[in-house]
Every structure is written in C-alpha cells, then in structure tokens.
N, C-alpha and C positions, 0 to 999 in steps of 0.2 A: 562492505560485505565481503565475508572471507570466501564464499563459492566461489569455485573455477569451473568457467563452461567453455568450449571451443566457440559458442555463439553468442559469447558476452562480449560484447563491444569494450563499454568502459560501466565503470562502477565506481560511483561517488558517495560520500558522506559529508552534508556540510552541518554545523555547528547552526540550530535556529535563530539563537540569540545575537550572531555575527552576521548570519544572512541575512535578517532583516536590519541589522542596523548597517551595513553596507550597501546593501541593493532594495533600498527601500522600494516597493509599488509604484509603478509612475502612473496613475490613472487621467487620463485627458478627460473623460467626461465628468462634469462638474459633481453632478448626482452619485456616481462612482467615488469619487473623491470623498464627498459628506459622508459617504457608508463607510469608508475606510476609516476616518475620522474617528467615527462613533465607535467603530470595533477599538479600532487603539486607545481611544479613551477610557474604554469601560475592562479593557481587557487584564490579566496582569502579566507578566513578564514571562516570555515563553523559554522552555530550556531542553533539551535533546536534541538528536540528531534529526534530520530530514535525510531520506536515500534516493538518489537515482542510479538508474540502470538502463542500460540500452542494449538491444539484441538483434542479433541477423537472424534471419529465417532457420528454424531447425529443420534439418535434413527430417524427410518423412519416410518411416519404415515401407517396404512394400505391405508387409503381413501387420498392423497395428492391433494391439488386442483394447479393447474396448470396455470401459467400466459401466459397472450399474448406476449412472450418475443419477441421482434425484432432484427431478426438477419441477419449481414449483411456481404459480404464474402470480402476478400480484399487480394492479393496477395504481396501488402507492408509487409516490416518487421515491427516487432516491435517498434514502435516510442516513446514508454512512453509518453504520451499525459499528460501537466500537465492540469488540469481543470482550467477554467479560473475565476470560481466564487466558491461561494460557495453551489449550488446546484445539483454538479456532482463528482461522484468520478469514477477513472477510475482504473480497477487491470491489473496486468500482472503476465503471468503465470512463473513459475521454474520448467520446464517439465526434471528434474533431477535424479540423484540418489538419495536414500532415505540419505545418506552420505551429506547433504547442503552444497555445496561449496566446496565439499569436494577434491576436482583438481582444483582447482582455480587459484595455483600458477605454475603449474605444463605446459608443452609446446603443450597441447591439446586447441583448442578454439570452445569448441563447447557451446549450449544457454548458460548452466550455467557458463561458464568460462569468455564469452563476458558479460553475464550481473554483473560479478564483477567486470572486467578492466572497465568498462563505471561506474558502482558505488563501489570505492573502499572503501567504509563504512561496505559492505557486507563481505569483506574479514576482516576487523575489529569484525562485530560481530561474525564471525567464532572463532575470536581468543579468547574473550571475554568468549562465550561460551562454549569454552573448557577449558580454563585457570583461568579464575575465580570460586574458589571452594565455593565463598558465594552465588551464585546464586540458587534459586531454584531448587530439584532435576530435576523435567521435561525441565530444561531451557538446552537442549541440541541441537546441529544442526544435528538433525535425523528426519526425517519424517515418520517415523515407532517404532514402540516398539515393540519386540516378533512377529515380523511379521506384525503387525497392523497398517495400515495407521493411522497416527497423522500430520493432516496437519498443515501448516506452513503460518502466516500473517507476512508478513514484512511492514511496512507501515513509509509514511513518507522519504524516502531514497531520498538522493541528487546524482542526476543523474550529473557526474562532467566532463565527453567527450561523443565525438562519434565515436566509429570507424568503418570504413566504410568497408565492410569484403567482397564486389560487386566484380564481376570480371572486372578487367579493364586492357588491356595489354599497354596502353601508360602512364599507372603509375605504373608501375612495378609489378602486380597481375595478371595476365593473367585467373588463375584459383581462383580469388578471396583469401580472409584470413582465412575462414571458416575450422572448423577440424583441418587435420593435417599440411594443407596448410599455419599457420601460423608460425610453428616452421622452414619449409623451405623458407620463405620468407625472405630478404635481411632486416636485422633491419632499415635500414632509410625509406626504400618503406614502411614498417609498420607505422615507427612514421609519417611519410607523410600525413599517412593515418587517423591522430587522428585530430578531432577540439575539443577544449577544448570551452566547458558551463560554463561562468562567466557571472553573476551568473547561478547556476545550477538549472537544472528541478529537479521535485520531483516526484517520482514515489513509487507505489504501488503495493504490488508482494505476492502473494500466491505461495504456493510450497506444489506438490504434485508429489508423486513419483505413476508410472505406474506399472501392471504386465510386468514382462516382461519373455522373452526368451521360450513363449510358441510354442506348436506345434498339427498341426492340426485343430480341432474344439474346439472354445471357452465352457467351461464348465457353468453353471450356477452361482457356486460360482466366479467365475473370473469375468463373468458380473456384480453379485453383489458388488463385490468390486471397480471395476471402478466406479459405479454409485454413490456407498457410499462415495467415496474420494471424488469425485466427489461436493455430494450435500453436503456436508458437509463443503469443505471450501467456494463453491458459499455462502451458506447460513452463513456460519461465517462471511463472508463479506459482505454481505448486513446487520449483525449488526454492526460490527464494523463500518461501512460507515453513520448508522444514528447517532451516538453518538453526543453529544448536543457540546465539546468540539471543539476547531478550527481543521480540518483535513488537517493540512499541510498549511491553505492559509496564516499565518503569516510569513510561511518561502517563500511563492509564493510572499510575500508582502516584502522580504528581497531582491527581485529583482529590484522592482521600487525604494525602498529607496536608494540602489545602485547608480542607474542612476538618480535619482535627489538630490546628494550628494552635488554637487557644489550648488545647487540654495538653499540647508537650510543652506549651510556653507554662504553663500553669505549674506542673510539674516539675519545670526546670530546676529551681529553686533548690526543692526537698532533696533532687539528685545530687547536687553542689553540694548540701550539707551532708550526705551521707557521704560523698565521697571523701570531702574533708575528716571525717571519722572515723574511715577508714584509714586515710593516712596517718592518722594518729596514733592508732593502733599499730600499724606497720612501722614507725619510726620507733615504737617502746617494745617491740619484737628484736628490731635491728641491735637496741643496745643491749637487751638481755645475751644475744648473741656476740656479743663484741666480747662482753664479761665472759663468758664460756671459753672463747679462744684464747683469750689471756691466760687462761688456767691450764689448758692443754700443753701436754709435756710435748718437748722435740721428737719424740720417736712416733706419736700419733701422727704430728703435724706432716713428716716424711711418708706415714703410709697413706695419708689422704694425698696429698702430692701423685703417688703414684697412681692412686686410681683414677684421679682427675686426666693422667695422660692418659691411661689405659680407655677411658671414654672417650677423649678427642678421638682416640684411633678407632676407636669403634664407628664412631659418626662419621669419618673421613672415608672408611671403608664403605659405608651404607652408601654416602652421597655417590661414591664410582658406580657402585651398583645401579643404583636408579637411573644413571645418564647413560650405562650400558642399554636398561630397558627401553629410556623414550628413544633411542638413538636406532633401536629395530622396530619400534612398534608403531604404527599410523593410528595416530587418535582421531577417530571419528568427529567430522565437523555436525555432521546432525544426529538429529533426535532420535533417541531408539523408538521412541511412543510417536509417531506422525500426527502432523496438525492437521486438522480437519481443514479443508481451502473450501471457501463457497463464495463463489463469482457471482457478481451481479450482472446480469444481461441487458439487452434491451433494443429495440428496433434498431441496430446500428445503420446509420448510411442512408437512410430510410426517411430524411426529412428534406434537405436541402438538395442532396445528393443522386435522390431518386431510386433507390433502391426498393426491392419486391420484400415487403415486409415476410413474407412466407416462409419465400429461399433464404433469406437471414437468419429466419429462427433454425431453418434446419439446418444451414452449416454452422450457425454458433453450438447448437447444442450438439454437434455429431464432435467438434472439434472439443469440446468439454469433455464431453466422453473418451474421446482418444489422447487427451492430455490427462487423465486420471484424476477429475477435478470430483468430489466427494459430493457438492450440492450445488445447483443453480437457481437462485430469483430471477426469473424473466420479468422487467416490469414493462406492462404492456398502454397503461394508464386509459386508456380507454374501450371502449366498446367495439370498434373496429379492431383496435391492438389486439384484443382479446382473441377475436375470431381468427385472424392472420396466426395468433401463434397455436392454436387448436389446431388449424390446418397445417401449422410447421410439424407437430409432434406427429400428427398422424400420417404424415408424408416420412418422415423420419422413420417410424417404426413400421410401416409398409418395406420400406427401402430396407433398413437394418435383417428384416424377416429374409429379404430376398438375397442378401448379399454377406450375412453373418457364417462366415467358416468355423471349424472345429477350433475348440476352445476359444471361444470368443471372440475372435480374430476376425478382419477382413481385410481385403487386398482394395486400398484405397484409391489408386487410378482406377479399377473396376467401380467402384461405388461411385465417385466423382462425374466418371463418366454416365452413371445410370443418373445422375442428378441433371445433368445437361439435357437427358432424352426426356425429361420431364417437362422441358420447355417453358421455364420460368422468363418472363419477359420483365422489364426497366419497369417501373412505374413513373408517373407523373411526378415532379419536383414540388414541396412543400415551403413556400419562401417565408414560412414563420411569419 
C-alpha cells in the first residue's frame, strides 16, 4: 500500500500463492478440516495479493463535518459483494475478539470463525503474523494494544466458499449451524451445506473489537471508545479505497479470464499463424532495404549519419527536460474521481459482549457520517434487530437536529456528552 498516514502503524502485502503454501491454515476441529479439504480440492490456484494494515486511533477534530450518508437496513446475512466495476468498494466487518481470528480452528462457529472458513487465507494471514519474525513489530494479529483499539483492514481476500448456516430441517440442520450448533451437527450435513466459489469472489474486511461485559449505564469513556474505534476504521477504509492502484479488480478479472480460457486457447493457433506470416513479410522488407542501401552513394550516407546524430541529441535533451519536470511535480496518489465507499454494519458487540443494539446503531452511523462513508447497509438479521436499528436511527436524527451547527458540522465532545445523557444501558449476554 503506497498511502502514507500518521496513524498507519504498518502495511503489508502478501502474495496469496506463497502465503497459502508456506502458512497453511491449521484447523484442529475435524469437521472444519474436512470443509477446508473440500474447498482446496475443488478450487483453482489463487493469484494476486492480500493486503493488511493496522491503524492507531485517528485524532478527532472538535468540529466534524457530517456527510449525508445513505443508510439502509437489511435482514440478509453478510453476502460479501464484489464490486462489478472500479467505482465502488464494499467493506465488511469482523466484530470479534481483539485476538484476531484467534479461535478459527476450534469447534465454535461465530462470525469470526465463519469468516475464516469461507476465506481460508485469513487463517494463513494469522499464521504468518504469528510465526514470521521478519515482519514489523506492529504486524500482529491483535486489534488492541495495551487496551487501546488498533483497528485492522484486510483487503483483496478471496472468498472460496459459502457455508449455509440457516436452519433447515429437511437438510439435517433444524437449528442451523451457527455458534455451538456447528460442532453438534453431523459432518456430512455440514459438508453438504458448503458451496464452492470457483472462481472466488473478493472481500474487504475491517476488524474492530467492541467494549465488553459492561454493567448498568454506559460511561462517557465507553461511548468515546466506541465512536473512536468506528471513526478510525471507517476513515481508514475511506482512505484506502481511494488509492490509485487497482483495488482487487485484477483479481475480479481472474474469473472472466478463466471463463473465457477455452476461447483464448482456441484462437491461440490462429494468432501464431498470423505472427508467422507477419515475420515473413518483415524479412522480405528487410532484404529490399539492404539492396537499396547498397545502391546509396557516400554523400547520402554521410547526410543520414548527421541526421541520426541530430535526432539522438534531441531525444537526450527531451529526457533531461522530462526529468526536471518529474523532480518538481508531485504525482497524485489518489483517484481524480473518488470511489464510492459502501460499508456493511451490524449490531457490533451485542452478542456475547452484551452491547446495547440501539446505542451501537446510533454510534456506528454517526461515525460513518463523520468518516465520509457514502452508503451503509446495516444487517439486522431479526425482527428485534430491525426494531433496535429503527430506534437507533430515530435517536441519531433527533440528536443531529439538536447539535448540528453551521456548514453541517458538529462539536463531537458536546455530541457524545448528549449521548451519555440518553442513559443507554448494557444488555444481557447472548451466548450463541
């Protein structure tokens, strides 16, 4: 990644082929190992790079500009949409423990573990971050350092399979496969629930850990931490999305290249024949030119040599001028036409961590607006989740009407104190 930023702790690119060969995921649970074997057996070799970056918390200006971010609710699961063009980027969450992908190999199948099972290279990423001692000191699989959030972005991640975790009595999973149900379900049923993606789709992921196990009313410091974590990861996603380099679109084309491989092979022989004929024509032309040269007289040859020297001098002078221009002009790193940043959110920290769904909706949407995100899809999954989302949206709208100042800006300290005064309380834990 070429982008430079004061809050960028580290940035790494891994060639997928090498990463998977040298740091293969290590699944200790037999069913997960069998799923991984099915994926690798059925998939074509991967190419391209997986990128990893880690960030310290962004400083928050006192008066933040608020964007008119479009937020839509959906009850659908995270579908990891791959953009069809170079004009937009989708980002999906990893709302798990700060010990990034720390429990992917075992029997549990929560959001973190499901993400790795469908994107096996994330398991390889964890292995290389643990075992490769040549990496920078900040290149660790942790989203906190000394208790302070350090959000992580992972982009151009191949999604090689879809595991259907939804309840389906006819298919042998009446309670679904999520959480502890995965380990309790017959292995054949699990394997039959796996659909291979070949070619893969490509995902971009942001990883942040929420505060956990709170009691009673949310404190101002907890509210500030939630907002800062979201604001940092969302802002970093917006920055990375605008880099001039291809953002996975060479890998998206991989699917098109594979689907058209037969046609390409079919036309290969024809192209070689055409090339052969062109070479024969060129050889004939060269012979004719040699004959003409033999007939040229000496004065004409001398004149030609002088012209060639003059031409070389002009070329050298042009090169020097170009070098001077490049030395004094800063070449822009970002796109002239910004990419649309689309963020997928959910009830972050509201399962085993006991977070309040209404508050988390409010703060995540506020952070998305402050970070300059274009569109948000908020995945609520259930009727209760939808109700909490709607309450959060309503609370945010009322809040912004009260605190928004001129030029669509707001004082963030004042705003977060207002949120504290709403007296949100921690919820009961969801044990999955």
